mmCIF file of the C-alpha atoms, coordinates in Angstrom:
data_MODEL
# 
_entry.id   MODEL 
# 
loop_
_atom_site.group_PDB 
_atom_site.id 
_atom_site.type_symbol 
_atom_site.label_atom_id 
_atom_site.label_alt_id 
_atom_site.label_comp_id 
_atom_site.label_asym_id 
_atom_site.label_entity_id 
_atom_site.label_seq_id 
_atom_site.pdbx_PDB_ins_code 
_atom_site.Cartn_x 
_atom_site.Cartn_y 
_atom_site.Cartn_z 
_atom_site.occupancy 
_atom_site.B_iso_or_equiv 
_atom_site.pdbx_formal_charge 
_atom_site.auth_seq_id 
_atom_site.auth_comp_id 
_atom_site.auth_asym_id 
_atom_site.auth_atom_id 
_atom_site.pdbx_PDB_model_num 
ATOM 1  C CA . MET A 1 1  ? 111.169 113.423 112.978 1.00 0.00 ? 1  MET A CA 1 
ATOM 2  C CA . ASN A 1 2  ? 109.514 110.627 114.123 1.00 0.00 ? 2  ASN A CA 1 
ATOM 3  C CA . LYS A 1 3  ? 106.025 110.816 115.983 1.00 0.00 ? 3  LYS A CA 1 
ATOM 4  C CA . ILE A 1 4  ? 107.018 111.058 119.353 1.00 0.00 ? 4  ILE A CA 1 
ATOM 5  C CA . GLU A 1 5  ? 109.404 114.415 117.712 1.00 0.00 ? 5  GLU A CA 1 
ATOM 6  C CA . LEU A 1 6  ? 106.634 115.647 116.218 1.00 0.00 ? 6  LEU A CA 1 
ATOM 7  C CA . ILE A 1 7  ? 104.132 115.700 119.475 1.00 0.00 ? 7  ILE A CA 1 
ATOM 8  C CA . ASN A 1 8  ? 107.495 117.357 121.687 1.00 0.00 ? 8  ASN A CA 1 
ATOM 9  C CA . ALA A 1 9  ? 107.758 119.853 118.757 1.00 0.00 ? 9  ALA A CA 1 
ATOM 10 C CA . VAL A 1 10 ? 103.859 120.863 118.287 1.00 0.00 ? 10 VAL A CA 1 
ATOM 11 C CA . ALA A 1 11 ? 103.618 120.944 122.249 1.00 0.00 ? 11 ALA A CA 1 
ATOM 12 C CA . GLU A 1 12 ? 106.940 123.630 122.208 1.00 0.00 ? 12 GLU A CA 1 
ATOM 13 C CA . LYS A 1 13 ? 105.422 125.714 119.039 1.00 0.00 ? 13 LYS A CA 1 
ATOM 14 C CA . ALA A 1 14 ? 102.131 125.891 120.593 1.00 0.00 ? 14 ALA A CA 1 
ATOM 15 C CA . GLY A 1 15 ? 102.792 126.590 124.216 1.00 0.00 ? 15 GLY A CA 1 
ATOM 16 C CA . MET A 1 16 ? 100.500 123.308 124.979 1.00 0.00 ? 16 MET A CA 1 
ATOM 17 C CA . THR A 1 17 ? 101.301 120.635 126.895 1.00 0.00 ? 17 THR A CA 1 
ATOM 18 C CA . LYS A 1 18 ? 102.656 116.926 125.404 1.00 0.00 ? 18 LYS A CA 1 
ATOM 19 C CA . VAL A 1 19 ? 98.959  115.273 126.097 1.00 0.00 ? 19 VAL A CA 1 
ATOM 20 C CA . ASP A 1 20 ? 97.121  118.172 124.139 1.00 0.00 ? 20 ASP A CA 1 
ATOM 21 C CA . ALA A 1 21 ? 99.618  117.725 121.445 1.00 0.00 ? 21 ALA A CA 1 
ATOM 22 C CA . ARG A 1 22 ? 99.510  114.064 121.349 1.00 0.00 ? 22 ARG A CA 1 
ATOM 23 C CA . LYS A 1 23 ? 95.558  114.511 120.990 1.00 0.00 ? 23 LYS A CA 1 
ATOM 24 C CA . ALA A 1 24 ? 95.920  116.989 118.371 1.00 0.00 ? 24 ALA A CA 1 
ATOM 25 C CA . VAL A 1 25 ? 98.092  115.205 116.368 1.00 0.00 ? 25 VAL A CA 1 
ATOM 26 C CA . ASP A 1 26 ? 96.361  111.729 116.728 1.00 0.00 ? 26 ASP A CA 1 
ATOM 27 C CA . ALA A 1 27 ? 93.804  113.356 115.856 1.00 0.00 ? 27 ALA A CA 1 
ATOM 28 C CA . MET A 1 28 ? 95.016  115.228 112.407 1.00 0.00 ? 28 MET A CA 1 
ATOM 29 C CA . MET A 1 29 ? 96.351  111.785 111.930 1.00 0.00 ? 29 MET A CA 1 
ATOM 30 C CA . ASP A 1 30 ? 92.760  109.968 112.218 1.00 0.00 ? 30 ASP A CA 1 
ATOM 31 C CA . VAL A 1 31 ? 90.702  112.644 109.811 1.00 0.00 ? 31 VAL A CA 1 
ATOM 32 C CA . THR A 1 32 ? 93.771  112.389 107.235 1.00 0.00 ? 32 THR A CA 1 
ATOM 33 C CA . LYS A 1 33 ? 93.749  108.523 107.445 1.00 0.00 ? 33 LYS A CA 1 
ATOM 34 C CA . ASP A 1 34 ? 89.902  108.543 107.369 1.00 0.00 ? 34 ASP A CA 1 
ATOM 35 C CA . GLU A 1 35 ? 89.702  111.277 104.332 1.00 0.00 ? 35 GLU A CA 1 
ATOM 36 C CA . LEU A 1 36 ? 92.155  108.688 102.617 1.00 0.00 ? 36 LEU A CA 1 
ATOM 37 C CA . LYS A 1 37 ? 90.172  105.958 102.548 1.00 0.00 ? 37 LYS A CA 1 
ATOM 38 C CA . LYS A 1 38 ? 87.274  108.025 101.703 1.00 0.00 ? 38 LYS A CA 1 
ATOM 39 C CA . GLY A 1 39 ? 89.262  108.359 97.909  1.00 0.00 ? 39 GLY A CA 1 
ATOM 40 C CA . GLY A 1 40 ? 89.050  112.592 99.148  1.00 0.00 ? 40 GLY A CA 1 
ATOM 41 C CA . LYS A 1 41 ? 92.111  114.817 99.180  1.00 0.00 ? 41 LYS A CA 1 
ATOM 42 C CA . ILE A 1 42 ? 93.884  117.181 101.664 1.00 0.00 ? 42 ILE A CA 1 
ATOM 43 C CA . ALA A 1 43 ? 95.297  120.243 100.868 1.00 0.00 ? 43 ALA A CA 1 
ATOM 44 C CA . LEU A 1 44 ? 97.555  122.142 103.217 1.00 0.00 ? 44 LEU A CA 1 
ATOM 45 C CA . VAL A 1 45 ? 98.235  125.972 101.916 1.00 0.00 ? 45 VAL A CA 1 
ATOM 46 C CA . GLY A 1 46 ? 101.963 125.671 102.261 1.00 0.00 ? 46 GLY A CA 1 
ATOM 47 C CA . LEU A 1 47 ? 102.768 122.137 102.832 1.00 0.00 ? 47 LEU A CA 1 
ATOM 48 C CA . GLY A 1 48 ? 101.204 120.436 100.281 1.00 0.00 ? 48 GLY A CA 1 
ATOM 49 C CA . THR A 1 49 ? 98.154  118.054 98.954  1.00 0.00 ? 49 THR A CA 1 
ATOM 50 C CA . MET A 1 50 ? 97.466  114.251 99.557  1.00 0.00 ? 50 MET A CA 1 
ATOM 51 C CA . GLY A 1 51 ? 95.370  112.227 97.510  1.00 0.00 ? 51 GLY A CA 1 
ATOM 52 C CA . VAL A 1 52 ? 94.962  109.240 96.513  1.00 0.00 ? 52 VAL A CA 1 
ATOM 53 C CA . THR A 1 53 ? 95.431  107.357 93.373  1.00 0.00 ? 53 THR A CA 1 
ATOM 54 C CA . GLU A 1 54 ? 95.063  104.529 91.371  1.00 0.00 ? 54 GLU A CA 1 
ATOM 55 C CA . ARG A 1 55 ? 97.951  102.616 89.760  1.00 0.00 ? 55 ARG A CA 1 
ATOM 56 C CA . PRO A 1 56 ? 97.010  100.186 87.090  1.00 0.00 ? 56 PRO A CA 1 
ATOM 57 C CA . ALA A 1 57 ? 97.670  96.453  86.648  1.00 0.00 ? 57 ALA A CA 1 
ATOM 58 C CA . ARG A 1 58 ? 100.727 95.814  85.065  1.00 0.00 ? 58 ARG A CA 1 
ATOM 59 C CA . GLU A 1 59 ? 103.675 93.254  84.159  1.00 0.00 ? 59 GLU A CA 1 
ATOM 60 C CA . GLY A 1 60 ? 106.559 92.890  86.230  1.00 0.00 ? 60 GLY A CA 1 
ATOM 61 C CA . ARG A 1 61 ? 109.630 91.321  86.777  1.00 0.00 ? 61 ARG A CA 1 
ATOM 62 C CA . ASN A 1 62 ? 110.363 88.502  89.405  1.00 0.00 ? 62 ASN A CA 1 
ATOM 63 C CA . PRO A 1 63 ? 114.081 89.811  90.024  1.00 0.00 ? 63 PRO A CA 1 
ATOM 64 C CA . ARG A 1 64 ? 115.132 86.287  91.437  1.00 0.00 ? 64 ARG A CA 1 
ATOM 65 C CA . THR A 1 65 ? 113.676 84.276  88.141  1.00 0.00 ? 65 THR A CA 1 
ATOM 66 C CA . GLY A 1 66 ? 113.463 86.900  85.293  1.00 0.00 ? 66 GLY A CA 1 
ATOM 67 C CA . LYS A 1 67 ? 109.437 85.602  85.441  1.00 0.00 ? 67 LYS A CA 1 
ATOM 68 C CA . THR A 1 68 ? 106.714 87.806  84.021  1.00 0.00 ? 68 THR A CA 1 
ATOM 69 C CA . ILE A 1 69 ? 104.555 88.568  86.505  1.00 0.00 ? 69 ILE A CA 1 
ATOM 70 C CA . LYS A 1 70 ? 101.503 90.331  86.749  1.00 0.00 ? 70 LYS A CA 1 
ATOM 71 C CA . ILE A 1 71 ? 100.979 93.119  89.350  1.00 0.00 ? 71 ILE A CA 1 
ATOM 72 C CA . ASP A 1 72 ? 97.628  93.769  90.567  1.00 0.00 ? 72 ASP A CA 1 
ATOM 73 C CA . ALA A 1 73 ? 96.114  97.698  90.335  1.00 0.00 ? 73 ALA A CA 1 
ATOM 74 C CA . LYS A 1 74 ? 95.610  99.177  93.461  1.00 0.00 ? 74 LYS A CA 1 
ATOM 75 C CA . LYS A 1 75 ? 95.452  102.500 95.357  1.00 0.00 ? 75 LYS A CA 1 
ATOM 76 C CA . ILE A 1 76 ? 98.399  104.600 96.866  1.00 0.00 ? 76 ILE A CA 1 
ATOM 77 C CA . VAL A 1 77 ? 98.522  107.864 98.325  1.00 0.00 ? 77 VAL A CA 1 
ATOM 78 C CA . ARG A 1 78 ? 100.579 110.359 96.345  1.00 0.00 ? 78 ARG A CA 1 
ATOM 79 C CA . PHE A 1 79 ? 102.027 113.699 98.253  1.00 0.00 ? 79 PHE A CA 1 
ATOM 80 C CA . LYS A 1 80 ? 102.400 116.748 96.049  1.00 0.00 ? 80 LYS A CA 1 
ATOM 81 C CA . PRO A 1 81 ? 104.698 118.961 98.152  1.00 0.00 ? 81 PRO A CA 1 
ATOM 82 C CA . ALA A 1 82 ? 103.942 122.976 97.871  1.00 0.00 ? 82 ALA A CA 1 
ATOM 83 C CA . LYS A 1 83 ? 105.778 124.951 95.403  1.00 0.00 ? 83 LYS A CA 1 
ATOM 84 C CA . ASP A 1 84 ? 107.641 126.706 98.153  1.00 0.00 ? 84 ASP A CA 1 
ATOM 85 C CA . ILE A 1 85 ? 107.601 124.329 100.746 1.00 0.00 ? 85 ILE A CA 1 
ATOM 86 C CA . LEU A 1 86 ? 111.798 125.078 101.004 1.00 0.00 ? 86 LEU A CA 1 
ATOM 87 C CA . LYS A 1 87 ? 112.036 128.785 101.135 1.00 0.00 ? 87 LYS A CA 1 
# 
C-alpha cells in the first residue's frame, strides 16, 4: 500500500473526505518524524513500537574488492511489531 492508497483507505474507513484524510495522514507522518528526530518513541497499541537506536561503528568488507572498510556509527529507526498484529 502506498500513501495514496492509505489516504483512500483512511477516508473510507473513517467516513471522511480524502482531503481531510490526507491532512490526517500527513499530520501523523510529521508528528512521527519529529518525535523520532528527537530520539523519542512512538507506541501504537495493537500495531507496534517505533524508536531510534544507534548502530555502532564496525568493520565491513567491500564486496567488489574484498578490502576491509570502516563503517561509521549511525542512528536507525527500528520497528517492533505488536505480538498480536496478525491475529
